[in-house]
Legacy VTK file of the C-alpha trace (Angstrom):
# vtk DataFile Version 3.0
C-alpha trace
ASCII
DATASET POLYDATA
POINTS 96 float
100.863 104.820 78.026
99.566 101.380 78.895
102.296 98.902 79.695
101.450 95.621 78.019
103.849 93.477 80.027
103.050 91.122 82.887
106.344 91.657 84.645
108.934 94.370 85.092
112.365 93.126 85.928
116.001 93.036 85.065
115.288 91.647 81.601
112.990 94.388 80.327
113.521 97.452 82.543
115.991 99.152 80.185
113.631 98.819 77.208
110.695 100.090 79.285
112.821 102.981 80.525
113.458 104.079 76.953
109.812 103.715 75.963
108.683 105.680 78.993
111.167 108.489 78.454
110.081 108.758 74.821
106.443 108.964 75.941
107.215 111.639 78.537
109.182 113.681 76.010
106.215 113.403 73.632
103.931 114.802 76.344
102.436 111.569 77.743
103.452 111.180 81.379
100.542 108.892 82.319
101.320 105.216 82.753
98.848 102.379 83.289
100.492 99.411 84.980
97.324 97.345 85.459
98.654 94.458 83.325
101.790 94.126 85.470
101.691 91.221 87.920
105.338 90.650 88.893
108.074 93.137 89.698
111.547 93.283 91.142
113.632 96.214 92.329
114.183 97.227 88.695
110.560 98.395 88.611
111.172 100.805 91.474
114.246 102.196 89.725
112.205 102.520 86.526
109.492 104.595 88.193
112.079 106.827 89.854
113.762 107.439 86.494
110.422 108.272 84.871
109.671 110.623 87.774
113.006 112.422 87.298
112.368 112.771 83.557
108.866 114.128 84.111
110.141 116.654 86.662
112.917 117.724 84.294
110.232 118.375 81.671
108.081 120.329 84.114
105.283 117.790 84.033
103.720 115.460 86.555
104.057 111.699 86.371
100.687 109.942 86.705
100.579 106.248 87.550
97.584 103.941 87.704
97.011 100.243 88.222
100.081 99.804 90.390
100.546 96.214 91.564
100.680 95.697 95.347
104.164 94.160 95.107
105.502 97.373 93.580
103.981 99.447 96.345
105.527 97.117 98.936
108.996 97.293 97.383
108.922 101.083 97.168
107.848 101.308 100.792
110.547 98.818 101.841
113.210 100.931 100.096
111.817 104.135 101.607
111.027 105.774 98.271
107.236 105.450 98.229
106.896 109.144 99.084
108.909 110.065 95.976
106.666 108.307 93.470
103.198 109.659 92.609
100.522 107.045 93.078
102.470 105.444 95.917
102.264 108.328 98.350
99.980 107.809 101.284
96.890 110.011 101.259
97.500 112.503 104.103
93.765 112.548 104.902
93.452 108.749 104.978
92.295 107.584 108.368
91.774 111.108 109.655
88.445 111.816 111.360
86.346 114.425 109.645
LINES 1 97
96 0 1 2 3 4 5 6 7 8 9 10 11 12 13 14 15 16 17 18 19 20 21 22 23 24 25 26 27 28 29 30 31 32 33 34 35 36 37 38 39 40 41 42 43 44 45 46 47 48 49 50 51 52 53 54 55 56 57 58 59 60 61 62 63 64 65 66 67 68 69 70 71 72 73 74 75 76 77 78 79 80 81 82 83 84 85 86 87 88 89 90 91 92 93 94 95
């Protein structure tokens, strides 16, 4: 599902939550956030809720086009390891 919003925040997070849960229940757990430019903490909560729904359905949440601000917020709150697409690559920076 491609999000066609430029921001995720307090004003639209509940609507996006519902849309995302509907998509996950319909079998689409892939979300493209490349159009998103601004986020607040609501965006982090949104991704965590989508992750819980996907796990409850036995599927894997797939995120692409994540804005840097969202990655920073998730890391600041200590939840970046819980959200696919935000996890650090364990092999990154490792000599081969």
